[in-house]
N, C-alpha and C positions, 0 to 999 in steps of 0.2 A: 714790707711785703702786704700785701692785705687776706683778712682770713678772713672766710666768709662759712658762717653758720647752719649748718644742712640738718635737716632728719625728713621724712620717708612720709611722714604723719600714720607712724606704722598700727594699726586696732591687732594688737595680739594678740586677747581676747579668745580670736577665734583660731591660733594657732595649735590644730593640737598634733601632738608628737606622730603621730600617725596618721598625718590626712594625705593624704595621695595627691590630693592640689591645696593650695590657697589661692589662686590667680581663672579665672573666667570661665571658671566650674563649679566655685565651690558656692552655696544659694546663702542669698542673700539674707534668710532668714536668720543665719546664725548672725550678724546684727546688729544691736539695740541704736535704736535712734538716738538716747540717753545718752549714753553711753558713747554711744558714736560724737555726743557733742557737748559733751563732759571734753574729751579732747584735743577736739579741734580749740576748744579754747584754754587748754593745756598750755599745747602747742603755742597760739598763737602769743604768748605769754612770756615763753620762750626766747622765738624772734624779737618780742621786743625787752627782753631782759638780752639778747645780740644786741641790738639798737645803741639801751645803753652802754652796754660794758664797752663797746668802741666794733666790732666784730659789724662785718654786711654780712649778706644775705645771701643762702641760692634755697630757691623753688623748683621740687620737680613732679611733674605725673601721671600718672597710670593710674588702669583702669580695668575695671573688674576685679579686681584685686585686697587683701583684705591685709595686705605688705604694704599700702599705699595707700591714703587717705584721701588724698589729696587727686581730686579728679578732672579739675581745672588748674593750673599754675592760678590763671589770668586773678580770679575768682580771690586767690589766698592771699594777691600781690594788688589788687588792688585793697582790700585789710591792707595790706601791708604800708602802701602809696599812703595813706591819710594818720594814720595811728605809728609810723614810726618816721624819727625826725634826721636822722645824717646816713644811715644805715643804702650804703650802693642797694636796690635790689636787684638779683641775677635769676632771671626765668631758666633753670637748659636743668628738663628744658623742654617748649615747644617740639609736640613730635609732628610736625609740620606735614609730614609724608601720610599720619592717620588723618588730615582735616579736609577739609570739604568744602573748606570758605575759605584761599587763605585771605579774602577780601576785609572777611570779617575780620580774624587773625590780627592784619594790621591795626585797622580800627582799634579791641581793644585794648596793647599793645601801647599806641600813642595812647589816648584814652591814660592807662596806667603812666605813659612816660610826661601826661600834662598834671596830674595830680602828683607826682611826690617833687614837682614840679626841678625834676630832671638831672633822673638820681637813676634808673631804669638801665640796665641791662640790659639784651634779650638773644637767650642762650638759643639757636635750632637745632634739632637730634632727631634722625630717625626712627627712633623707635626698638623698644623691645622683639625679639620675633613674635614672644608670647598674643600680644593680640593686632593682628593685624585683621582677622578673626570679625572683634569686637569695632572693627575700623571694615569691614564689607573691603575689604581692599586688598590687591595684586599684591604678593609681596616683593614678588618680583623686578616691579619697579617701582620701592620705595625710593631709590636714591632720586632715579630722574621729578618723580613727586615731590623728593625734597627740596634738590637746587632749580626747579618753576617756581615750587613755592614763594621760592626766599632770594628769586627775582624781582616775583613781581609785588611781594612788598615793601621793598627798598624803594620800589618803584614807586608807587604806589603811597610811602610815606615821604619822595622827594617831591615830589611833583606841589607845582603847589599853581598853577597856572591855565585851573577848570577838567573840569573829565575826558580818560582817556580811555580807549578799548585796549584789551587785550582776546589775544587769540592764541593759547600756548597748544602742547599737547592734551593737558593734563586741567584744566582751566578757561574760561572763557564771558567775558566780562565785558561789558557792554558802552558804561559807566560806570569809570574808579574816575571817584571827584574826598578822597575821605574829611570827614571832620571829628576829632581835633586835629588837628596835625599836629606834629611833632614837639615837644620840646626843646629838646638837643637836635640837632642838624648838621648830617643837616637827615640824622638817625639816628638812633640809640644805639652805644657796642652791639658789634658783636659777635658774635659765640656760634660754636659747634665745634659739639663733640669724634673726638678721635680715635681708634686705637688700630688703623689699620695705616701702612704707609700711603698707599694710594688715594685715602681718604686725608691725608697729613698738605698730601700736593694740593690736592681741591682746595684745604682751607690756606695754606700758604702763596698761592695762586693769587688769594681774593683776597691777603691781607688779616682778615680777621682774626679773635682770639684762640688756640688750637687747645681744649681740656680737654682731661683726659681722665678714663675712673680704672681709680683700682687694678693698675696695670705694673701699679710699686715700678723693681727696675729696668722693668721694657720702658720703661719713659726717654731713655736718653737715647736709644732709636729711634723715635717716634720723631722728638725733637728739634736731632740733629736731623735726617730729613725732611723737616720742614725750615729750618736754617741753613739748607742748602736750595730749596725753591723758593724759597724768600728770598733772597742774595740774590738766586739770576733774573727771579723777577723783579724785584721792587730798585734791584740798587747796591744793598746796605743790606747790614746784618740786622737779625730778629729781634725786639727787644727785650727782655723778662715779660714786660707786659702780656707779651704772644703767647703766653704759656700758662695752663692753667694744671693745678692734678687737682684732684679727689680720691683721703684716704678716712680711716676712721680712727678715733683718736677718745680718747680714754683720759684724764687726769686726776691726781689725789694728790691726799699730804703725807699719802705713801705712798712708793710702788707699789706693795700689793692690792690698794685701795683703784691706781687708777686700771692696772690688768685685771680687775674684778671690774668696772664698769666699761673696760675696753672688751672687752667678753660680753656682755650685753646689750653689747652698739655692735660686736659679732652676729648679732644672732641675726646682726640686716643680710650677711654674706648665705647661712647657713638657709632658710625662710629664700629667699629672694626667685630663688629657684624652682620651688617645689607646686609643679606645675605639669595633667596629665601630657605625655606624652607626647601626642601628636602637633605639639602644641609650641612646642619644643623647637624646631626647628624649621619650619615652613619652605616647602621647596619654591628657591629663586631671593626667600631672601641672604644667605650666608652663597658667592660664589664656592664656584665649582672646587677654585682653588685650594679655600679657609675652608670648606664641608673633607677634600682629601690632604689637610692636613690633618686634621683632627682625629679618621680614621685609621692615616698613619700615624699621631703619637699615639692612638688605642692598641691597634697591634704591636708596638712596640714598646707596650709595658707602662708607659709615660705619664698614660690617662687625658682625659680631654682636652682637661683646662692646669696647664701648668705652670706655675711666677717664676722667674730667678731670682735669686737670693741678688745681694753685691759683686758675692765672689762665684755665679757660675753657674750655684746647686740651679737645683731644676726641685720646687714644692706644688704637688700634688694638692688643690685646694679639693678636691674632692672624697682625700684623701685621711682621715687621724690631722684635720686642720686649724692647729692649736690659737690660740692669739699669739702665743708669743711665735710659730713657725710665721703669719700671719706678721709679725713684727722684720721679723726676717730677709722676710720677699718688699716690704716695703710700703704695704698695704691697711697698716695699725703701724699709728704714734700711740706710745700709753708709759704713762708711770709717773713720778715726780713732773713739776715743770721743766726741773732740768735737763735728766733725762729725755722730756719729748721736743726742748730746746732742742738738747744733742742732735738727735732720731731726725729732726727737718731740714737742718742744717748739713747734716752728714747729704739727707734726700736729695735738700737741695744742688747743693754741691757735686753730689753723682751727674742730677739735672741738665746740670750746664748753667742753674740759675732762669727761674722761676718765679713771676709776682703775686699772682692771684693761687691764693692755699686753700682746699675746700674742705671742711671739715663735718664730719657728717661726725655729732656729739651726743647725737640721743638718737638711739637707735632698741632694737627688738626690748624687754619690757623695761627700761632702764627706768630706775625713778624720774619725777620732773624734784624732786631733789635732789637727788644723785646728778642728774644733767645743769643741775643749776649750780654748781658748787662747782663740778666739770667745765661748766664756760669762766668763773669766777678767777679761777686758782689759773685758768691758760687768760684767761682777759690780764690779770696784774701780774704774771710771774713773764708768761714768755712773749704776749700781743706788744710788749715792746720794743721786747732786746730783739725780735723776728724786724720790730718797721725799723731800729737803730740796724741789725746788721744788712739788710739790702739796702737801704740807704750808702752805704760805705761798702758795698759791693762794684769790684771794679767789674767792668762794660768791657767793651771792645768797642775802641775806638767812635764807629761807625753807628753803632749801637746806643751806642751815651748822647747822642747829635737834639 
């Protein structure tokens, strides 16, 4: 099992308790560039420590927000490609639907792959509903834009015979001939995020890694849907390396310390959705069926966002959502190293086997010292056991080939 360290590089000093919006409309007068520089250097130090401890590294990006200082994961990954030595470097992700120029994206991702000498993995995401106004795009066309940009980038990376032209619905190029070409051939591994069965189907048909974030025990349904489509499309079982799950984590010498650290990391969940209402669900971003499902859930009293526990109980993440409840739902792994190991193994078993675990071990205002200690405890006492466990995991015959 590969474990990726992840942080959104938050700027918690701007998180006023009564803030109406931490995204899009929060004036950047709230940002002190000197403090931002200190935070960038701190987070880069933590990613460098992750490399030294045996973690892989995940980076994402968001825009016009105090919840995430990574306005371009390409810039952070370019730095990490040079200063790290062994970690796989995952961009998860690049919001292709929000990018105006996928040719530039293909060039930059190829550069990162070459600088890292083939340690790069590229993940493409639709992007959050808050940011279409930032990119000045139509939310209803985001998935179409993502898949066209995806197809273009893979062709640009794998074409080595000279220029080609591209005339699509959203992008037009007369001369495509990127330099440098990527280190990994025909291109770096591709990841796509999903939380719905329709998206899982599209990813399975292409054989890419399916990554899902913070949906807890709904993961099994999503993974099983992927497995069925993958089997029908490719004629074999999907191996565990096709699956990835992101959760929050806090590890301590005692259960109390681990839960305290995880509670601070959980402030990510408490703040990431604080945005003015007009930006929360722009017309066309979600399908009609998804909007109907949410409205029915609200009308029934279940809440706008509920997650199931392992035994099927539903937890409303918008109401009194404690760290303990988040642990019940599989969104948080926390406690001592032994407890965290058992929680991950239990989740892996429920999900049917996954090879890529994405852990947000820094979030909220969790200090550098707490973050590093949590990472070290995980690396020393959990990571080796997870690698041994996954090496001995019994796979379906077709997946083991």
